[in-house]
C-alpha positions as CSV (number, residue, x, y, z in Angstrom):
1,X,-49.2,115.4,146.2
2,X,-48.5,113.4,143.1
3,X,-46.6,110.8,145.1
4,X,-49.7,110.2,147.3
5,X,-51.9,109.8,144.3
6,X,-49.6,107.3,142.9
7,X,-49.4,105.4,146.1
8,X,-53.2,105.2,146.3
9,X,-53.4,104.1,142.7
10,X,-50.7,101.5,143.3
11,X,-52.5,100.1,146.3
12,X,-55.9,100.1,144.6
13,X,-54.3,98.3,141.6
14,X,-52.7,95.7,143.9
15,X,-56.0,95.1,145.6
16,X,-57.9,94.6,142.5
17,X,-55.3,92.3,141.0
18,X,-55.5,90.2,144.1
19,X,-59.3,90.3,144.2
20,X,-59.7,89.2,140.5
21,X,-56.9,86.5,140.7
22,X,-54.8,88.1,138.1
23,X,-51.9,88.3,140.5
24,X,-52.3,84.5,141.3
25,X,-51.9,83.7,137.6
26,X,-48.8,85.9,137.3
27,X,-47.3,84.1,140.4
28,X,-48.1,80.8,138.7
29,X,-46.4,81.9,135.5
30,X,-43.2,82.9,137.5
31,X,-43.1,79.6,139.3
32,X,-43.7,77.7,136.1
33,X,-40.9,79.5,134.3
34,X,-38.5,78.9,137.1
35,X,-39.3,75.2,137.8
36,X,-40.1,74.2,134.1
37,X,-38.1,76.5,131.9
38,X,-38.4,74.3,128.7
39,X,-42.2,73.9,128.7
40,X,-44.5,76.6,127.5
41,X,-46.5,78.6,130.1
42,X,-50.2,77.7,130.1
43,X,-52.6,80.3,128.9
44,X,-54.9,82.1,131.4
45,X,-57.7,79.8,130.2
46,X,-55.7,76.7,130.6
47,X,-54.5,77.8,134.1
48,X,-58.1,78.4,135.2
49,X,-59.1,74.9,133.9
50,X,-56.2,73.3,135.8
51,X,-57.0,75.3,138.9
52,X,-60.7,74.3,138.8
53,X,-59.9,70.6,138.3
54,X,-57.4,70.7,141.3
55,X,-60.0,72.4,143.5
56,X,-62.6,69.8,142.6
57,X,-60.2,66.9,143.2
58,X,-58.9,68.4,146.5
59,X,-61.9,69.9,148.3
60,X,-61.3,72.0,151.4
61,X,-63.8,72.6,154.1
62,X,-65.0,76.2,154.1
63,X,-67.0,78.2,156.5
64,X,-69.7,79.2,153.9
């Protein structure tokens, strides 16, 4: 029974992290550390600014 509760909790946590973008930032940090090991990892705020600038500079068509 505890295993099922843990599995449900793990799945809900994964979903919420994907939904809020927290997992995206973690993936970015991992890529940054592997590709640029000698430079500091940007803070969450810096990452959000960079991501927003990139999206504004490279718009994609969307359905809505």
